Backbone bond lengths (Angstrom), bond angles and torsions (degrees), N, CA, C in turn:
res aa  C-N    CA-C-N  psi(-1)  N-CA   C-N-CA  omega(-1)  CA-C   N-CA-C  phi
1 M - - - 1.428 - - 1.521 108.46 -
2 G 1.300 118.43 113.47 1.457 122.19 -178.79 1.512 111.52 -96.87
3 T 1.302 113.86 166.76 1.456 118.57 176.93 1.519 108.17 -112.08
4 T 1.289 115.93 145.95 1.457 120.13 177.85 1.523 108.49 -122.76
5 A 1.312 115.38 146.78 1.456 120.55 178.96 1.517 109.64 -74.48
6 H 1.283 115.72 150.89 1.460 120.90 174.99 1.521 107.08 -62.31
7 P 1.330 119.12 135.25 1.471 121.52 -174.19 1.531 113.52 -59.86
8 H 1.315 119.01 -25.58 1.465 120.88 -179.20 1.524 112.35 -86.35
9 H 1.322 116.76 -4.72 1.460 120.59 -176.90 1.521 112.04 -125.27
10 R 1.291 117.97 34.07 1.465 120.13 -177.41 1.513 111.39 -61.47
11 G 1.298 115.69 118.62 1.451 121.45 176.30 1.518 113.70 74.84
12 A 1.305 118.15 -3.91 1.461 120.28 -179.32 1.517 109.17 -78.61
13 R 1.316 115.89 139.08 1.457 120.75 175.81 1.515 107.86 -89.82
14 E 1.283 114.92 133.89 1.459 119.11 179.80 1.521 108.75 -81.83
15 E 1.321 115.47 121.20 1.456 121.15 179.55 1.529 109.09 -83.72
16 P 1.327 116.76 144.89 1.466 117.73 176.23 1.521 109.70 -66.83
17 P 1.314 117.33 147.34 1.464 119.36 -179.31 1.519 110.62 -65.91
18 L 1.318 115.97 149.01 1.455 121.05 176.64 1.526 108.87 -72.34
19 P 1.328 117.15 145.00 1.465 118.17 177.98 1.525 110.45 -68.20
20 H 1.300 115.78 152.24 1.461 120.83 177.48 1.533 108.26 -63.81
21 P 1.325 118.40 144.61 1.472 120.80 -179.21 1.531 113.94 -56.20
22 N 1.321 118.01 -26.05 1.463 120.66 -178.91 1.525 113.61 -97.89
23 A 1.326 117.94 7.26 1.463 121.06 -176.30 1.523 111.40 -59.94
24 D 1.330 118.07 -45.03 1.465 120.59 -179.82 1.527 111.20 -64.71
25 L 1.323 116.44 -40.68 1.462 120.95 178.63 1.525 110.94 -60.48
26 L 1.322 116.64 -46.41 1.467 120.12 -179.89 1.519 111.83 -64.55
27 E 1.320 116.42 -40.95 1.467 119.47 178.95 1.524 110.39 -62.67
28 R 1.332 116.49 -43.99 1.461 121.27 178.64 1.532 110.72 -61.56
29 C 1.321 116.38 -41.54 1.460 121.29 -179.94 1.533 111.47 -65.19
30 Y 1.321 117.63 -46.46 1.468 120.52 179.64 1.523 111.25 -64.13
31 E 1.330 117.77 -40.22 1.466 120.47 178.78 1.522 110.58 -63.74
32 A 1.336 116.78 -41.16 1.462 120.74 178.01 1.529 110.34 -64.88
33 F 1.316 117.20 -40.30 1.463 121.50 178.50 1.522 110.90 -60.56
34 E 1.341 116.39 -42.48 1.466 120.88 178.66 1.524 111.63 -62.05
35 R 1.331 117.26 -31.10 1.469 122.13 179.62 1.525 111.71 -88.90
36 A 1.330 117.31 -0.84 1.467 123.31 -175.37 1.527 110.82 61.04
37 D 1.335 116.52 33.40 1.461 123.26 177.36 1.530 107.67 -90.17
38 L 1.327 114.91 80.60 1.462 119.70 -172.36 1.521 113.06 -68.67
39 A 1.312 118.67 -26.73 1.468 120.42 177.22 1.526 109.97 -64.05
40 T 1.331 117.28 -42.05 1.465 120.87 178.67 1.519 110.45 -70.03
41 V 1.333 117.18 -40.12 1.466 120.31 176.93 1.523 109.33 -58.97
42 A 1.319 117.64 -47.59 1.460 121.21 -179.29 1.524 111.08 -60.97
43 A 1.327 117.75 -34.99 1.465 121.62 -179.84 1.528 112.04 -69.37
44 C 1.325 117.88 -15.16 1.460 121.77 179.20 1.522 112.04 -75.51
45 F 1.315 117.35 -16.50 1.454 122.19 -175.40 1.518 110.61 -106.41
46 D 1.313 115.54 151.58 1.453 121.61 173.55 1.527 108.48 -61.90
47 R 1.319 117.43 146.20 1.469 119.61 -177.15 1.520 112.32 -65.26
48 D 1.327 117.93 -19.15 1.457 121.45 179.66 1.529 113.81 -97.72
49 V 1.332 117.37 13.27 1.459 119.94 -178.84 1.524 109.77 -63.18
50 A 1.322 116.27 145.44 1.463 121.93 176.41 1.515 108.22 -129.04
51 F 1.319 116.31 122.74 1.449 121.56 177.44 1.515 108.92 -97.87
52 H 1.324 116.32 134.12 1.464 121.04 -178.71 1.498 110.35 -117.78
């Protein structure tokens, strides 16, 4: 059973997707949460955030 390339992508190398612009922010926030560093967690959010 062979594999064939998609006809619109002949010979094209698939580039990895770019990370989301907020990926670093989210990672920093989750790491701070794991350490119970609430000051850093709070800094991850806009000052006008409202949680419901």
